[in-house]
Structures are given as C-alpha cells and as structure tokens.
C-alpha positions in Angstrom: 136.1 100.9 133.9 134.5 97.8 132.6 135.5 96.5 129.3 133.3 98.1 126.6 133.1 96.1 123.6 133.1 98.9 120.6 134.1 101.2 115.4 133.4 99.8 112.1 132.8 96.0 111.8 135.5 94.4 109.7 135.1 92.1 106.8 134.5 88.5 107.5 137.7 86.3 108.0 137.4 83.1 105.9 133.7 82.8 106.3 133.9 83.6 110.0 131.6 86.3 111.3 131.3 87.2 115.0 128.7 89.9 115.6 128.4 91.9 118.8 124.7 92.0 119.6 124.6 93.8 123.0 126.4 95.1 126.0 125.3 96.0 129.4 127.2 97.4 132.5 126.3 96.0 135.9 126.7 98.0 139.1 126.0 96.7 142.7 122.7 98.1 144.0 121.8 99.8 140.8 120.0 98.8 137.6 122.1 97.7 134.8 122.9 100.2 131.9 122.1 98.8 128.5 124.6 100.3 126.1 123.3 100.5 122.5 125.5 98.7 120.0 126.4 101.4 117.5 126.1 100.8 113.8 129.4 99.9 112.2 131.5 103.0 111.6 129.5 105.3 114.0 129.8 105.9 117.9 127.4 105.4 120.6 125.7 108.1 122.4 127.6 108.9 125.5 126.4 107.4 128.8 127.4 108.2 132.4 129.2 106.0 135.1 129.9 107.1 138.6 133.5 107.3 139.6 134.9 104.7 142.0 132.0 102.1 141.4 132.6 98.6 140.6 131.4 97.6 137.2 131.0 94.3 135.3 130.5 94.3 131.5 128.2 91.7 130.1 128.7 91.0 126.3 126.2 89.2 124.0 127.4 88.0 120.6 126.9 85.4 118.0 129.0 83.3 115.7 128.2 82.8 112.1 130.0 80.6 109.7 132.8 78.5 111.0 133.7 78.0 114.7 135.9 80.5 116.4 138.9 79.6 118.8 140.5 81.7 121.2 138.0 84.5 121.0 139.0 87.6 123.1 137.5 91.0 123.8 139.9 93.9 123.8 139.1 97.5 124.6 141.2 100.5 124.5 140.1 103.7 126.3 141.3 107.1 125.5 140.9 110.5 126.9 142.1 113.8 125.4 144.3 111.9 123.1 146.1 109.7 125.6 145.3 106.0 126.3 144.8 105.7 130.2 143.6 102.1 130.0 143.2 98.9 128.0 142.2 95.3 128.7 141.9 92.0 127.0 139.9 89.1 128.3 139.9 85.7 126.7 136.3 84.3 126.2 137.1 81.0 124.7 136.1 78.8 121.8 132.6 79.0 120.2 130.6 77.1 117.7 128.4 78.7 115.1 125.3 79.9 116.8 124.4 81.9 119.8 123.5 84.3 121.1 126.2 83.8 123.7 126.3 85.9 126.9 129.4 86.3 129.1 130.1 88.5 132.1 133.6 89.9 132.2 135.5 90.2 135.5 134.6 93.3 137.3 136.7 96.5 137.3 136.7 99.6 139.5 135.8 102.8 137.7 138.6 105.4 138.2 137.9 108.1 140.6 139.1 111.7 141.4 139.1 115.0 139.6 141.7 113.8 137.0 139.6 110.8 136.1 136.4 112.6 135.6 135.3 113.6 132.1 134.6 112.1 128.7 136.3 109.0 127.4 136.3 107.1 124.0 136.6 103.3 123.8 137.1 101.1 120.9 136.5 97.5 121.5 137.1 94.5 119.4 136.3 90.9 119.2 139.5 89.1 118.2 140.2 85.5 117.3 143.1 83.4 118.4 145.1 84.4 115.3 144.8 88.0 116.2 142.2 88.8 113.4 139.7 91.5 114.3 136.2 90.0 113.8 134.0 92.9 115.0 134.9 96.4 116.3 132.8 99.2 117.8 133.2 102.6 119.2 131.7 103.8 122.4 131.7 107.0 124.4 131.1 107.5 128.2 131.7 110.0 130.8 132.9 109.5 134.4 131.1 111.8 136.9 131.2 112.3 140.6 127.5 111.1 140.8 125.0 109.5 138.7 
C-alpha cells in the first residue's frame, strides 16, 4: 500500500514547521484518489483501494520557518492491532516555502482474503534529527474490487 502521510500535528521544533497540505493516490488507468488531510488529532474518513493494484502516493507540503534537512515521510500501517507494514522514504532538504509536491516510489497493495479489510495508518514528516514535524492519521479499506 502506498505510503500515506498521517494524527495530531506536533509542536514546532525550533521555529521549524512543516505542514502536510495534501495527499493523493495514483493508480494506473484510474483517476487519482484525493485523500483529505484530517485536522490535527482526528482521523480521515476511510477510503477504498483495490487489492493487488500498484499505487503511488503524492504528498504536498510546505515549510515555514527555518530550512529542513533530511526530511523523511514515515508511515506505519496497522490492522486489528498488529502492524503488517511500515515504510520510510527520504524526501530531501527543503527551504522555507512551497508548496512542494513529491511522488513517492510505487507500492503494490496487498491482496488475498487475509489482506482485505480496514487499516489504520499514521504518517509522519520527520527531520534529519528524527524529530516529528507533522503527523496525521488515516483510515482505508482494501477490497476485492473498487
């Protein structure tokens, strides 16, 4: 499943603020899914993805305050209390400004009866020192068909 940037935004770090502005999921031969960015401390409404499809997440964010080095997006997916997947992707160094938009490497959505069902994801934007700059919660469901 594509990396889904996502729980409550943390306090600014030394005047550094990185804010997630948007997330979309791209699938070959299908219109992209625009995933609403939930307010800090809330979860998104669940959305559906089809099992076995290849998915690419596109994140949009902006940097306020100082420049950020070694920015990474990290997501942890859980289902029924277990963590079947996690991923961390380095985005790079960014100056104040934006919005920046970056496509993450594609991932294959898990398939099969055991993979189907609801998932929760928390996603974080993390700087090179490991400090969480923004965090959001998302929910999705893997289904056999759209």
